[in-house]
N, C-alpha and C positions, 0 to 999 in steps of 0.2 A: 269574506275569506274565513273559513272554518279553521281556527288555530287551537282547537281542543284535542287533547290526547284521545285516541281511540285504541281499541284492542290490537289494531294492526299498525300502530304508529311506531312501535319499537321493533327494529329488525335485527336479526342475527345473520351475518354474512360468513360464508366460508372463507378461509385464507385466500383462495384463488379469487373469489369475488371481491374481497377487500383490496387486494393488491391491484387488481384491474380497475377498481373504482377510484383508488387514491394512489396512483403510481408515484407521484412526487414525494409522498411520505416515505417511500422506501428507497428510491433511487435519486432523490434530489432533483438535479437539473434534468428536465425532460425536453430540452431543445433538440437533443439528438439521442441516439441509443448507445453512446459510448460506455456508459456505466454498466450496461449488460455485458459487454466484452471484458471490462475490468473485473467484474465479479468472477467470471470463469478464469481469467488470467491469474487472479489472485490465488485461486486454488492450485494452479500449476506452480506458482512461485512457492507456495507452502510446501509442495512436494519436493521441490529443489532444495529448500532450506533444511529439510530433514534428511537429505542425502539420497533422494530418488530422482535421477535424471538431471542432466545439465543442458538440455536443449528443449525449447518450446517453439512451436510452429504456429504462425498466425497467417491466415489467408482471408482477405476481405473481398467478397464478391459484390455484385451490384446491389443485391438485396439481402445478403446474409454474411455470416462470419463462421469460419472454422478454426478452432483452437485445439491443438494436440500437444500433450505433454508426454514425457517418458518416465512418468512416475510409477508407483507400485500398482496402480489400478485399484478398482473397487473389488470387494469380495464378489465373486461371480456366482450367480444363481443361488444366492443364500436368501431364503424366505423368512420373513419376520412373522410375528404372531398375528399381525393384521392381514397377512396374505400377500403383502407386497414384498418384492425383493429389496435388498439393501440399496441397490442401484436406483431402482424406481423411487423409493422413498427419499433418497438424497436429492431428487429433482422435483418431487411433488408433495412432500409432507413438510410443512413449515416447521422450523425449530428442530430440524434433524441435522446432526453434525457429529463428526468424530473429533471435534476440536474444543470441546467445552472444558475438559479437565486439565489442570496444571500438571498432573502426573500422567497424562495420556501421551499418545504418540507424538503430538505436536507441542507438548510441554508448555501449553498456555501462551505461546508467543506467535501464533499464526495470525495472518491477516483475517481469515474467515473465522470469526468467533461466534457469530449469532445463529448460524444454521438457516440463513435466509438467502444468501447470494445466488446459488444455482437455481433455487426455486423462483427467485425474482426474474432471472433471465428466461426461465421456462414460461412463467405466467404472463410475461409481457411480449411473448413472441407468437407469431402465427404457427410456427412449427419448431420443434427442437428434437434433435436426434443425438443420443449419446451412445458411444460404443467404448467399452472398457475391456482391456486384456489383463490377465494375470501373468505370472512368470512362466506358466505352463502353456501359454498360447490359447487358453480357454477364454472365450469372450461372451459378453452379454450386450445386446444392442436394444435400446428402447426408444420408441418414437412417441412424441406428444403432439397433439394438435390443439391449438389455443389453450395450452396448459394442461390438457387432459390426456391421460394415457391412451395410446392408440394401439400399439402392438409391440411385441418382443420377439427378438431372434437370438438364438444361442448357437454356439458351435466351437470348433477348435481349428486354429491355424498353426500348423507346425512351424517352428522357427520364429514366430512373432514375439517381439519383446513386449514387456508390460507397458501400460500407459493408457491414456484416455483421450478420446476425440469427442469434442462437443461442437455440433453444427447447429446454428440457430438463425432464424429469420425474424427480426424484430417487427412488431406490428405498428403500422402508422396510426392506429387508434390511440396510442398512448404517447406518441412523440411528435413534436413539430416536424421533425425529420426522422424517419426510421433508420437512416443511415448512421454508421459509426463515423465519427470525426477522425479521419486517418492521421492527421497531424497531431491531434491531442493524444491518440493512442500510441503513436510512434514516439512522441516525446516521453511518455510514461515508460515505454520500453527502453529508451535510451538511458533514462535515469536508473531504472531497475538493474540494468546490466552494469552500470557503474557501481551500484551497491553490492552486486553479486558478480565479481569479476570472472568467476568460473562458468557463468551462465551465458549461453548463446541463445538469442531469439532470432528466428528466421521470419522476417516480416515481409509478406508478399514476395518471397524469394530473396530479399536482401538480408545480409548478415549483420546483426547488431551485437557487438561485443566490445567491452572496454576492459583491457588488461590492466590498466593503471588504477582501477577501482575508484575510490572516493575522490582521488585527485582529478580524475577525468570529469567527475560531476562538478567539482569546483570550477574547472575550466569552462564547462558548459554554462554554468551559472554566471560566470564573469562576463560572458558575452563579448561585446565590443569594448568593455572597460579595460583599463590598463592597471595591473597590480602595482601598488606602490611599495610593496615589501620585497626584500631580497629573498626571504625564506618564508614559506607558508607554514602554518601550524597544522599538523596532521595528528589526530588522536585515534588510536585503535587499541582499545582495552576491553577485556572481558573478565567478569567475575561471576562464576557459576553460569546461570542462564542470562544474566544481564550483560549487555555489550553496547559499547559506544564507538561508532565510526564517525569521525568528524574532521572536516577540513575548513580552514579559515584564512582569509586574507582581507586586505583593504585595497580599494581601487580609487581611481581619480574622480569618481562621481559622488554627489552629495547624498544620494539615496542609498538605502541598504537592500540587500536581498538575502533573506534567510529561507533555506529550503529544508524543512524538517520532516524526515520520514520516520515513522514508528512501525517496527515490524514489517518494513518494506511497503508501507502504505503512506502516501503523501498526506500531510496534515496542514491545516491553516491556522489553528488556534489551540490553546491548551496550556496547562501548567508547565509542560516541558519547555515551551518557548519562553515563557516568563522566567523560568529558572535559568535558562541559558543566557538571556539578556542580563539578568541580575548578577549572575556569576561573572560575566565579562566586565560589567561596570565595577563591581567590587574589587576584582583582581587587578584591573588596570589602575584604579585609583590607589590601591595599596602599593603597587609597584612604583607608580609615579612619585609617591611620597618617599618611599625607600631610596629612590634614585636622586631625590632632591629636585626633581622637575616641578613638583608641587611642594610648597612649604607646608609645614604643619598647620599654620594659621589659614592657609588657603582653603576655600570651599571645595568640596569634591566636585569633579566633573560629572555632569548629568548624563544619564544613560542614553537619552536621545541624541546627545552630541557625540558620544562614543560610538554610536551605531552608524553615524554618517560614513558612507563608503564601505561599510562592512559587507563582505560576501561570506556567508557561512552555509555549509551543507552538512547534513548528518543523517545517520540512520541509527535509531535507538531500538535495541532489542530488549523488551521488557515483558514481564508477566502482569496479569491482573489489570490490563488496560481497559478503560471504559470510554465509550463514545456517546455522543448525543443523538446519533442517527446511523442508519445502515451504511451510508456513504463513508463514514469513519474519517471525516476531515477535521472534526472538532473533538478533541479529547476532553473528557470531564474528569478523568482520574488516571494518574500515573505516579509511581513512586519516583520522586526526583532526587532522592538522597544519593544514589549512585551517580547521576549526572553531575550534581554539584561537586561531589568529592573528586571525581576524575577530571572534570574540566578545570576546576580551580587549581588542582595540582599540576596538570599538564600545561596549562597556560602560563602559570608562574615559572615553571622550568623553562618553557620556550622563551619567555621574556628575558630571563637571566642569561640564556645562551644566545639571544639575538637582541641585545640592548639597542642597537641602531634601529631595528625595526620597531621596537617598543617606543622609542623616542619619536619616530615618524608618526605613529598613531596618536600619541599624546600632543605633540607640538602642532599638528595640523588643526587642532581644535583651538 
């Protein structure tokens, strides 16, 4: 075996080639193509969050997916210096986005921060077609084959509202199954409409909407568990761009269930989760000693014990969030000062107003 470097040993790949060679590096789980749908759906949710459109349509076909939003649409037929239109570049030029700047349209709190998502969906699909309308009914439609530009159509449809439709057909070359997991995607839509109570998602013709907001997400997360508290804790507070929507209860099970969304994206790890757990532990111990349930000489109750039976759901809106990968499940950076301040204050007020529930939490341990 010849293991010596030669002049052709070092290769440079185009973004398209690299994404197709290492799809898992960009979309994480490649057992199915669900992440491709979530990338497009995330863009539609970003539009909703800045006040453009309150309905998203998702239709899953045998081999493809169609997602339509009622957002502001892309700039139509605007050509860049490289000769591509803004719409085309948004789907085939990596690191292209309108969401990088904190002072931009999306104020630094969008799900799509990296300029990769829509390109990822395009590059890992046999075919992708995007059609976008502006408020005048002008449209631009672009088709890609295997991630490469194929053709463009333009025109005007009188009376057509603004918005964007993305249709794509994932490639079996990159996924164990090129199908979208309908249950996984539907569950995500159920959660998102709890976090966005004014948003309606039409999923294969079914209406998904949750008027009770974060409280409905808590009920979903409780599952078949039975709440032990008379009154749940609900926190809804905003300071400038930072916002915390949170609901908390305790159930009859020994396990805990924490469902932490950040900027409407589901996360699994990060300093925000650590901060929430620490805040709950610190505040409950402080309150228990103030109430005489714990004596001054008693050791503090451990966080792991105080989390038994905890059901907590939240959505944190924050700027300057950093993740370890494109799938954005693991946060590496987020300012937790706001979270600590608000949750400590609101949990302490809730305990003072609901001492019977506070004692239930402490005494079960």
